Each structure stands twice: as structure tokens, then as C-alpha cells.
C-alpha positions in Angstrom: 0.0 0.0 0.0 1.0 3.7 -0.2 2.0 3.9 3.5 4.2 0.8 3.2 5.9 2.2 0.1 6.6 5.5 1.8 7.9 3.8 4.9 10.4 2.0 2.6 11.6 5.3 1.2 9.5 5.8 -1.9 10.0 9.0 -4.0 7.1 10.9 -2.5 8.5 10.6 1.1 9.9 13.7 2.8 13.7 13.8 3.1 15.4 14.8 6.3 16.2 18.5 6.4 19.9 19.3 6.3 20.3 22.3 8.7 23.7 23.2 7.3 22.3 23.3 3.8 19.4 25.5 5.0 21.9 28.0 6.6 23.9 28.0 3.4 20.7 28.8 1.3 19.8 31.7 3.7 23.3 33.1 3.3 23.3 32.7 -0.5 19.8 34.4 -0.6 21.0 37.4 1.4 24.2 37.8 -0.8 22.3 37.5 -4.1 19.5 39.9 -3.0 22.1 42.5 -2.0 24.2 42.1 -5.2 21.1 42.4 -7.3 20.5 46.0 -6.0 24.2 46.9 -6.3 24.5 45.7 -9.9 21.1 47.0 -11.0 22.1 50.6 -10.0 25.7 50.2 -11.2 24.7 48.7 -14.5 22.2 51.5 -15.2 24.8 54.2 -14.2 27.6 52.6 -16.3 25.4 51.7 -19.3 26.6 48.1 -19.2 24.2 45.4 -20.5 26.5 42.8 -19.0 26.1 44.2 -15.5 22.4 44.6 -16.0 22.2 41.0 -17.2 24.2 39.9 -14.1 21.9 41.8 -11.9 18.9 39.9 -13.3 20.8 36.7 -12.6 21.3 37.7 -9.0 17.5 38.5 -8.8 16.7 35.1 -10.3 19.1 33.3 -8.0 17.7 35.1 -4.9 14.2 33.9 -6.0 15.5 30.4 -6.6 17.1 30.2 -3.2 13.9 31.4 -1.6 11.9 28.7 -3.5 14.5 26.1 -2.5 14.1 27.1 1.2 10.3 26.8 0.8 10.3 23.3 -0.5 13.3 22.0 1.6 12.1 18.9 3.3 9.1 18.5 1.1 8.4 15.4 -1.0 10.3 14.9 -4.3 7.3 15.9 -6.4 7.2 19.4 -4.9 11.0 19.8 -5.2 10.8 18.8 -8.8 8.0 21.2 -9.5 10.0 24.0 -7.8 13.0 23.1 -10.0 10.7 23.2 -13.1 9.6 26.8 -12.1 13.2 27.8 -11.6 14.2 26.4 -14.9 11.5 28.3 -16.7 12.5 31.5 -14.9 16.2 31.1 -15.7 15.3 30.6 -19.4 13.2 33.8 -19.2 16.1 35.7 -17.8 18.3 34.4 -20.6 15.8 35.6 -23.2 15.6 39.0 -21.6 19.4 39.3 -21.6 19.4 38.4 -25.3 16.9 41.2 -26.0 18.9 43.8 -24.1 22.1 42.6 -25.8 20.5 43.1 -29.3 19.3 46.6 -28.2 22.8 47.6 -27.1 24.3 46.2 -30.3 21.9 48.2 -32.5 22.6 51.5 -30.6 26.3 50.9 -30.0 26.2 51.8 -26.3 29.7 52.2 -24.7 29.7 51.4 -21.0 32.0 52.7 -18.3 34.8 50.2 -18.0 36.0 51.3 -14.6 32.5 50.8 -13.0 32.2 47.4 -14.8 35.5 46.3 -13.4 34.9 47.3 -9.8 31.4 46.0 -9.6 32.3 42.9 -11.6 35.0 42.0 -9.1 32.6 42.4 -6.2 30.1 40.2 -7.9 32.7 37.6 -8.7 33.7 37.4 -5.0 30.0 37.1 -4.0 29.3 34.3 -6.6 32.5 32.4 -5.9 31.7 32.4 -2.2 28.2 31.1 -2.9 29.5 28.4 -5.3 32.1 27.2 -2.8 29.4 26.9 -0.1 27.2 24.9 -2.4 29.8 22.8 -4.1 29.4 19.8 -1.8 25.6 20.0 -2.3 25.7 20.0 -6.1 24.4 16.4 -6.5 20.9 15.1 -5.8 17.4 16.0 -7.1 16.6 18.6 -9.7 15.9 21.3 -7.2 19.3 20.9 -5.5 21.1 20.7 -8.8 19.4 23.8 -10.1 20.8 25.8 -7.1 24.3 24.6 -8.0 23.9 25.3 -11.7 22.8 28.9 -11.0 25.7 29.6 -8.7 28.2 28.0 -11.0 26.9 29.9 -14.1 27.0 33.2 -12.2 30.7 32.7 -11.2 31.6 32.0 -14.8 29.6 35.0 -15.9 31.4 37.3 -13.5 34.7 36.3 -14.9 33.4 37.2 -18.3 32.2 40.6 -17.1 35.7 41.4 -15.9 37.0 40.3 -19.3 34.4 42.6 -20.9 35.5 45.5 -18.7 39.1 45.0 -19.8 38.0 44.8 -23.5 35.8 47.9 -23.3 38.7 49.8 -21.7 41.2 48.6 -24.3 39.0 49.1 -27.4 36.9 52.0 -26.4 33.8 50.2 -27.9 30.8 48.4 -26.4 31.4 45.2 -28.3 33.2 43.3 -25.5 30.2 44.1 -23.2 27.7 42.9 -25.9 29.6 39.7 -26.6 29.8 38.8 -22.9 26.1 39.5 -22.4 25.3 37.2 -25.3 27.4 34.5 -23.7 25.5 35.0 -20.4 22.2 34.6 -22.3 23.4 31.3 -23.8 24.5 30.1 -20.3 21.1 31.0 -18.8 19.1 29.2 -21.5 21.3 26.1 -21.6 21.2 25.9 -17.8 17.4 26.3 -17.9 17.1 23.4 -20.4 19.3 21.1 -18.2 17.2 21.9 -15.1 13.9 21.5 -16.9 14.9 18.1 -18.3 15.9 16.6 -15.0 12.8 18.1 -13.2 10.5 16.7 -15.9 12.2 13.3 -15.7 11.7 13.2 -12.0 8.0 14.2 -12.3 7.4 11.5 -14.9 8.8 8.7 -12.7 7.1 9.7 -9.4 4.4 7.1 -8.8 0.8 8.4 -8.4 -1.1 7.5 -5.2 -3.2 5.0 -7.2 -0.1 3.3 -8.6 1.5 3.2 -5.2 -1.4 1.3 -3.6 
């Protein structure tokens, strides 16, 4: 019966809550929310689409950490559904970044390289810190994997933002900023596809109550 299945560890049972992981998620949520505000203001002031794109990533990650905290300890089906929502939101961020990148490419906006470098370095430190905290929790269900993928992608993106700042400073054009923003858009969409695929696979193989009886 269903009760017997769950007592044996079926996929719909609730996992034990890892208190250390919960604290890490709260810390990552605070860091990402703070960096979203910093990069949003700095990106607008500097005219950098790469910084604005990274700010949207921070916002998306803050929301993802909040969702992960909400479903932490819930049954697999709820964690998989949360991962599915996060995958869709990450893909939406990627498409928004692609649109902003195209806009800046058309109007040839030249951002302030100094601001990009300073804020990019701060964002890199924040994302590397989050990625290191989450590294040992990168395996598991789709929800947990989605948290790691977002943190990993952001650390990579910040390295690219710093490279863009150097490129803008050296060339005096906005093309390095545009190229990096395009790469960030691809990272977001590819990460979203990976998350959605695993979440969908988990949802497909979760037994229904009728099947579990």
C-alpha cells in the first residue's frame, strides 16, 4: 500500500532537512539579493548590459534560493515542481538578456569600463563564495542541482564581465560588453534546459497515489 511504500523510502516521502544546507541557502539568498541591488544601480549608471544581465541573474538566484528554502524537506514531487519553475524563470532571464544585448548592439552603447571592473570584481567574489558553499551539495534531485547550476553559471559570468571591462577599456567600444552579455544569455538558456529536463524526468517517474497502492 501507499503507506508501506513511503515507509520504505518511496520517491514521495519527505527527506530529512539538512540544517547546514538550510543555513547556506539563507546566506546565499542574502548575498544575491544585496548584489542584485548593487548591480542594478551600477549597470544603469555605467550603461553596461553585461552588469544589468548579471543583476537579473542575481535576482533570479535570490528567488531560486527562496523557493528552495520553501520546498526544503518537502516530497520529491514538490521539489521537482519547484525546479521546473526555476528552470523556466532562468530561461526567461536568458531571453531578456538576449533582447537587451540586441538593443545595445543596435545602438552601440559604450559602458564605463571602470565601474564594470569594480562591480564585476565584487560580484565575482560574491558568486565564488556562494559556489564554494554549495559545491558539496551539487548532486541530488533537480531542485538541489538547479541551485548549484545557477551559482556556477554566475561565477563564470562574472569572470566574463571582468574580461568585458578590460575589453571595453582597451578598445573604447561596447562590443566586448555585448559579446559577454550574449554568452551569459546562452548560459542561462542552456542551464534552464538542463534543469527542466531533470525536473520533468523526476516528475514523470514519481508514482501516483493510485499506482503506489
